N, C-alpha and C positions, 0 to 999 in steps of 0.2 A: 468571383465578386464577394465582398464582405459587407456587412451592414452594421451600423450603430443604431440601436433602437431603445425605446423606453418601455419598461414593463413593470407594473406594480410599483411605480415611483422610483425605479432603479434603472440605471443605464447598463445595457448589456451589448456585447458584440459577438457576432457569429458569422459562419460561412453560409452563403445562400445555396440551398439544395435545389429549390424550384422557385420560380418567380411568376406571379400572375398580376393582373391589374389590381386586385383588391388585397391580396395577401401573399406572404412568402413562407416557404418552409426553410427554417434556419437551424443549423447545427451549432450548438455552443461548444466552447473548448472542452467542456466536461463530457461531451458526447451526447448530451441530451438534445433532443430535437423539439423545436417549438414552432407553432404556427403564429406568425406575426402579421398584424394588420399593416398594410402599406402606409396608412396614415401615421403609424407609430415609428416609422423609419426616419431617422434624423440625418444620417450620413451614409453614403456608399463609398467604399474604398477598396482598392486592390491590394494595397500593402500598408502597414505590416500585417502580420497575421492577427486575428481577433484577440488572442490572449495577450499579445504584446501591446496592442493599441491602448487599452485602458490603463495598463501599468505605466506606460510612457506618458499618457495624458495626465495622470494623477501627479506624477513627478513635476511636469511642467506647470500644472495648475497651481501647485504649492508656491511657485515663484511669482505668480501673477498678483498684481495689486488691484483689488477691486475699486479702491478709491481712484486710482489713475484711470482705469477703464471708464468709470462714471464720468470723470472729467473730460475725456476725449470723445465720448460718443455723443451723438446728437440727441435732441429731445423726442424725435419720432420713434415709432416702433421699428425694430430691426431684427433680422435673422442673425444667429450667432456666427455663421460663416462670413457675413459682411463685416462684422467687427473684427473677426480674425484676420481678414484680408487687410483691413486698415491698420491693424496693430503690427502685422509683420511686413506691410508694404508690398506684398505679392500674394499670389494664390497660396493659401496655407496648405501644409501637409495634413494628412488625416490626424496625426498626433497633435499638431498645433490647433486645428479646428476643434478637436475633442477637448483639448485643455481649456480653451476659451469657454466652451459649453459647460464644462464642469465648474469653472470659476463663477460664471454667471448664475448657474443653478445654486451654488453654495452661498451666494450673497443676496438673499431675498430682500434685505434691507436696502441695497443699492439698486437692484434690478427686479422689476415685476414681470412675472411670466405672462405672456399674452397668447399662448398657443404653441403649436408644434415648432419647437426650436426658436421661438420668437420672444423678444424681451423689449421692455421700455424702461429707461432710467427713472428712478424715483424722483418726484419733484423735490426741490431743495428743502422746503419747509417740512415735508414728510420725512425726508432723510435725516434732517437735524433732530426731529423729535424721536425717530427710531434709534439714532445713535445715542441720544441722551438716555433712552430707555435701556439700551444695551450696557451703557456705562453704569447705570444704576444697578442693573442686575449683577454686573461684575463686582461692584463694590459690596453689594449684599452678599454675594457668594463668598467674598473674602471675609466678611464679617462672620458668616456661618462657619466657614472653615476654621477661623480663629476660635470661635466658641467650642466647636467640636474638639479641637486640640486641648483646650482647657478642661473640658469635661472628661476626656480620656485620661488626662493627667491627674484626675481626682479633685478638681477644683470647680466650683460653680461661679461662672462669671456674674458680676453684679446685675447686668441686664436680665439674665435668666433668673437670678435669685428674686428679682422684683416681681416676676410673674410666675414663680414656681408653682403656686397653688393652682393656677389655671391650667398649667401644663400637666400637672398631676391628676387633677380631678375633672377638668372640662377642657381638653386641649382644643385650641383653634389652629388647625393645620395650615392656615394661610399665614400664620405668624412665623417670622424667621426664627424666633427663639424655639418654637415647637419643632420646626424642621431641623434645627441644630441638635436638639436633644434626641429626636428620633434617629437622626443619622448617626450620632455618637453611640446610641444604644445598639443599633444594628451592627456597627463596627466592632463594638465590644462583646457582642453576643449576649446582651443582657436585656431584660425588660426595661421600660422607661423608669419604673419605680426603683428597680435595682441599680440602674445607672445613677439616678438622682441621689440614692442613699449613699453610694460610694463617693459621690462628688460632694457630699455634705450639704445637700439642698435642704434637708430637715434634720433636726437634732437626734431624733430617735424614731423607732417604729411607733411608739405611742403618739408622738406628735403627728406622724403621718395619718394615723387613723382618726385622731381627734380633729385634725385639720380638714379632712374630708367632710365631716359632719358640720363643722363651723362654716366651711365654704358654702355649703348648700343652705343651711338654716340660720346662720348668723353672719352673713357677709359683711356687716358693719361692725362686727366684734360683739363681745359679750358684756362690755362695760356699760354702766348706766350713766346718763347725765346726772347732774346734781338736782335733786328734787326736794321741794319743801313738802313734808308729809303732813296732810291735814289730820287734826286730832278728832276724836269721836264726839267730843262735847260732854256736857254734864249728863251723867247717868246715875240711877239709884244704885246704892251699894247692895250686893246680894246677901251679905251677912253670913257667908260660908267660908270654909277653908278648903280650897281645891288643890288637887295634886294631878300631875300628868304622868304618863308612862310611855317612855320612848327609848329608842336606841341611843347609845352614847354619842353618836355623831349628829343627832337631830338638832337643828337650830330653828326650823319653822315649826314651832310647837302649836298645833292647831286645836288640840282637845285636852280637856282636863275633867276631873270628876270630884264630886263632893258627896258626903253622907251625913245626914242630919236625923237623929232620932225624933220621932213624932210623939207628942203627948198621947198617951193611951195605947202606945205600941206601934210598931212599924217604923218605916224610915221614909224620908224624902231624899231620893237619889238625884243628884244634879249632873247633867251632861253639859259641859261648858265648851263652846266652840269660839275660837278667836274671831273677832268681828271687824276685819279691815274694811268691810263694806260701809261701816258707819262714817268713815272719813274719805275713802277712795270711791269716786263716783265715775260712771261711764262718761266718756268724752273729756275727762280731765287728763293731764299728762300721765299720772299713775294709772288711771283706768285704761288709757290707750296702750301703755307698755304691757299691762297684763293681757289686754286683748291681742296684742301682737305676739307675745311669747306663749300664752295659753296654758303653760304648765312649767313647773320646774323640771329640769332635765337631770336625771340621776345617772351616774356611772361611777365605777369604783375609784375611790380616792378623791373625787371632786363632784361638784354639781354646778349647774347653771340655774340660778333661781329665777322664778317668774317675776318677783318683785325685788327692787333694790334693797340692800341691807338696811337702809334707814327705815323703810316701810316695814320690813320684817321685824326689826328691833322694836318698833313702836307698837306693833300689834301681837307679837308672839306672846304666849302665855308663860312669861318668865317668872320664876319663883322670886318671892320677896317683894312683889308689887301688885297693885290692883289693876286689872286689865279689862278693857271693854270686851264683852262676850254676848253671844246669842246662846241662851241657856234653855235646855229642856229639862223639866223636873218631872220625875216619876214618883207617884205616891205608891209605896210598896208596903203591903201588909206583912204581918209576922209569918204568914205562910208563903211569902214571896210572890203573891198575886199583885199585879199592877192594876190599881183601881182608878187612877186618874193621871192625866198628863197636862202640863202647862208650859207655855213658852214665854220667855221674858228677854228683854234687852236691858243689860245691867253691867255694873262693874263687879268683877269677881276677884277676890284676893287669892292669889296663887301662893300656897305655902311651900310646895315642894315640886321639883322635877325629878321623879324617880326614873332610874335608868335600868334597863334589862340586866346588864352584867352585874349590877349590885343587888338587885332584888331576887332574881331567879335562883341563885344558890340558897336563898332562904324560903322562897315561896314557889314551890313546884309541885308536880304530881305526887312525888314521894313524900314530901313533908306534909302535904295536905291530907292525903289519904292514910299515911302511916301514923298519924296522930302525934307527930313530933315537930309541929310548927313552932319555930322559936319565937321569942318575943322580939319585936322590932317596931319602930314607928310605922303606922299605917297598916299594920297587920290585920286588925279587925275590919277595917274598911275594905281591904283587898279581899279578905275571905268572904265578906258579905256580897261584894260585887261578883265574885266568882260563883257563889251559890245562885245568885240571881241570873247570871249568864247561863248556868246549867238549865234553869227553868225556862228562860227565853229560848234557848236553843231547842229544847224539847217541844216547846209550843210551836215553833216553826216547822219542826220535823226535818230540818236540814242541818248538817254540821257546819259550823261557821269557820273553823280553822283548819280543815283538812288534816286531822290528826294522823300521824304515821308518816307523812311526807317530810322531806328535809328542806330547810332553807339554808342558803349559804351566804354568809356575810363576808364582804371583801374589805380588808383594811390595808391601805397603802401608806407606807412610811416614806414620805418624800424626802426625808433627811438622809436616807441611804441611797446609794447609787450602785447598780450592778453593771455587768458587761453589756446589758441590754438598754441601759440608760437610767434616768432618775427613777427612784421608787423601788421599794421591796414590798411584795404583797404577802399578806397572811390571809388565808381563806379558812374560815371557821364554820363548821357545820352546827346547825341548830334545829332540833326537832320542832316541826310546826305543830300547833295545837296545844301549847303549854297553857297553864291556867291564866297567865298574863295575856297571852294572845286571845284566848277565848273571851275573857271579860271585856277587853277593849273592842274586839270585833262585834260582839253581841250588842254592846251599848251604841256603837256606831250604826249598826243596822237599825236599831230602834229609832235613832235620831233621823237617819235618812228616810226611813219609811214613814215616820210620823210627819215630818215637815213636807215630804212629797205628797202625802195624803191631804194635809191641810191646804196646800196650794191647789191641788186638784179639786177639792170640795169647794174652794172659794172661786173657782173658775179663773185662777191666775196661772198663766203658762209657766212652765219650768222645764229643765233639762233632766230627763230620766234615763236611768240604765234599765234596760229590759232584756230578759232572756227567755227565748222560746225555741224549742227543738234544738237545744244545745248551743244556739248562737246568741252572743251578747251584742247589743247594739245600743246606740244613743237615739232618743226620740223626744219629741216635745209633748207627747201624749202619755199620760200615766198608763203603764201596762205592767203585767206581772213579771217578776223576776223569779223564774222557776228554780234556778240554782240556789237561791236564798230562801225560797218559800214565802215571799211577801207579795202583796198585791201591787205595790209600786215601790220604787227605790230611786230617790233623787240625791245624787252626790251633793252633800252640803257641809261636810265636816272637815274639809281641807281647803279653806278659802285662801290660805297663804301660798298654796302651791299648785292649785288647779283653778283655771278660769271658770269652769263649769260650776264649781262650788261657790265661787264668788258671785256668779250670776244668780244662782238659786238663793244665796243669802240676801242679795238685793231684793229679790222678790218676796222673801219671807219677812224681811224687816218692813217692807211696804205694807204687807198684810197686817202685821202686828200694830203698826202705827195708823192704819186706816188711810194710807196714802194711795195714790194711783200707782200701779206697778211700773217699774222702770221699763219693762218690756211688755207691752200690751198684747192681747190675743192676736194671733196671726202676724206677729212681729217678724219682719224680714231680717232685722238685726239678730234676733234670737236664732233663726234658722241658719243664718250665715255663721254665727258663732259655733253652732253645733257641728256644721260641716267642717269648719276649719279646725275645731278641737279634735275631732275624730282623726283627721289626717295627721295633725301634729303629734297627737298622743301616740298613735301607732308608730310614727317615725322615731319619736324619742324612745319608745320601748325597743324598737329594733336596734337603735344605736346602743342602748344599755346592754342588750344581750350580746351585741358584737363586742363591746368593750369588756364584758365579763368573760367572754371566750378568750379575748386577748390576754387578760390577766391570768386566766387558767393556764394558758401556754407559758406565760412568764413564770408562773409558779412551778410548772414542770421543768423549766430550764433551771430555776433555782435548785430544785431537788436533784436534777441530774448532776449539778456541780458538786453536790454532796454525796454522789454515788447511787442515788435512787433513780432507777430507770425502768423498773418493772412494777406494774400496778394492777390491782384487782379491778374487774369491770363486769358489767351486766350486759348480756346479749339482748339487744332490742329486736333485731331481725337479721338474717343473712349476714352481711358484712358490716353491721352497724352495732357499735358498743358504746356504753356510757360508763365513764370512770366512776368509781365509788367515792373517792376522796374529794373530788371536785366536780362541779356540774358541767362536764364536758362530754359531748357526743363526738365520736370519731369513726371514720371508716377503717375497717381492718380487712383488706383484700385477702389476707392469708388465713382468715378464720374458717375452720372446717364447719360443716353443717352442725349447728347446735340449736336446741330449742330456745325460744324466747324466755328470758328470765334466768337462763343459765349463767353461772359465774365462771369467768375465765380470767387468765392472767395475760397481760399484754405488755409489750415493750414499745415505747414511743420512739418513732423515727420520722424523718422528713419534716421536722418541725420548722416552720417558716413564719416568723412574726409579721413580715410584710404581707404575706398571703393570708395571715390569720388562720392557719390550718396546720394540721399534722396528720400523720398516719399511725395506726396502732398495729403492731405485728404480734400475731398470736404466739404465745409461749407455751401455754398449757391450760388445763381445766382446773377449776377449784370446786371444793364441796360447797353446798348451800350453807348459809349461815344458820345456826340454830336459833329458832324463834324469830326468824326474819319475817317481816310482814309480807303477806302475799299481795301481789299486784294483779288487779283484775284485768280481763281482756280489754275492757273499755279504757282503763287508765293507760295500758300499754299502747293501744291504738292512738290515744290522744297524744302521748309523748312522741310517737313516730311521726304523726301528722304535723306536729308543731316544730319538729327538728328540721329546719330548712338548711340542709347541708350544702356546701359549695359544690361546683361542678367537679367531675372526676379529674380534669386538668386544672390545678389550682390557678386562680387569677389573683393578681396583686390587689384588686379592689374587693376581694371577697370578705364580707363581714358576716360570720356565720353564727346564728343564734344556737344556744344549747339549752337543754332542760335538765333539771327544773330551773326556773328563773328565780333569781334572788329576790327576796321580798323588798318592797319599798320601805321607806323610813317608818311610815305609820302602820299600825297593826290593823288598819281598817279592812274589812272584808271586801272582796272583789276589787 
């Protein structure tokens, strides 16, 4: 005797070895023996042999029409043998009965299982809905298959192009478009990003990385609506000629300076800060957009401003016009002692916008200390401000400009196109701590410290930068900034590009005018702005570092096309090196054991712009540079801690920061 039974959701057939009331010992065609519960036995038969039964039943079941069986069977529950008898008009053979069983089991839309070998036909309305669902799935699968074919052919279907950002950055795996892309990527043996790149879903690797940031932080785009920019109103004229000092690409000119000789000796030094807060108020359209963006986003070649161009153009300290400003005046004696300070709201005539690349060749450490300072406009004013900065720095007991460290400036020429897409990058090294850096940084520290102290003493809340135990944080309570050596430090000197500075300027202007502060003590709006600013500012900084890393890789690709593939690097630790020519930290698995700060030569390989990563292969050792500045253990540890490297297996979405970080547009400290 043979039996057909169900086990683990599958039908099996075998020969009965022993038979009892509750169970059977069955030998399968494979020779395996199983203990089968009697309740699981569906059919007993003498012939054919078990191996042939299921094979023959599957062939017959393929010819059966589930729709016809549904039409001819009754509405009541029935065993499969009964339907087999009606279908064949006589007692069915084992193969015929098993074929009906397989057909019923394979058509759950038409027949609902009701127990051991028993079924009931689906009600007409349920069947209709189920068939409609199956047809929908079939059509959907046809759609997916069509999209997959297009993607594998290197084309992006319009429906997928319309939601490509979501597929790349935040995939919804319930969407057919996502399923199609993932199926095509699996078929092609590529990552989703790699497949989308080959299919032309985005124009370049730069667009891919920029798109990720915009998708998360600017989902509605970066364009501004049209705004009417309120003017500052009538203000007294300052009666000074001010000048600014900035990088060549700076358009948000926040700060400028003036020098006036005093009768009887000494000078009145003016620190003039753009005052958009005189026209832009909280709760207004421009105030809301500043609150929403919180900061200008900087990255090589481009930026996303906090305020629209119309507002920036209205309040930037542009040469050749009189601009509204919040000014801090320092009375400086001939021995460079600061004897008095005064703040004013006024119109300041800006006479010049000095640029680093034009002034530094004339005004630098060598020309100042070597006694060969050439004649040029603003020479005497710059020299006085630099001497004052030296005194201010000594008074704080802390260096303001981290002399000896390098800044890297990224310049992208979008008019040129390379094999990697639009833009050709030039990365220029610039020693930090130049006389221009120092004088700007020290005067900004004075302004931020003075206005923070004024607000603190008046009991008006503000947003402060504090540092203790090496950790910098934002706070609404005036607290020391140990890194700068000041008792408090309130960012107030960049109101065109940071919301924190705009807030503090609102508070300071209210103090000077004797008005109620915009944000009263214990203001929830102030605390909310602080929390949101910290998160946004950190995210924007991470994005900037990631894009600087990207352009470093693009620079290496440019150099490789010119035959330059081997570069000097500094060992940070074990398999971690930092290139000397660009601010890029890479892993070098082949690096032998070397002491930190050792110089080595590495070759770049496995460079992938979509992964934003590369590997450095050790080539050899290099001698230490003569006169090279020594890096302290603390500085080295800080570099290693801040270098957030990608995982060992590169991921397409890795945005990897590197050190040192390029300086922002302003020379402001911290």
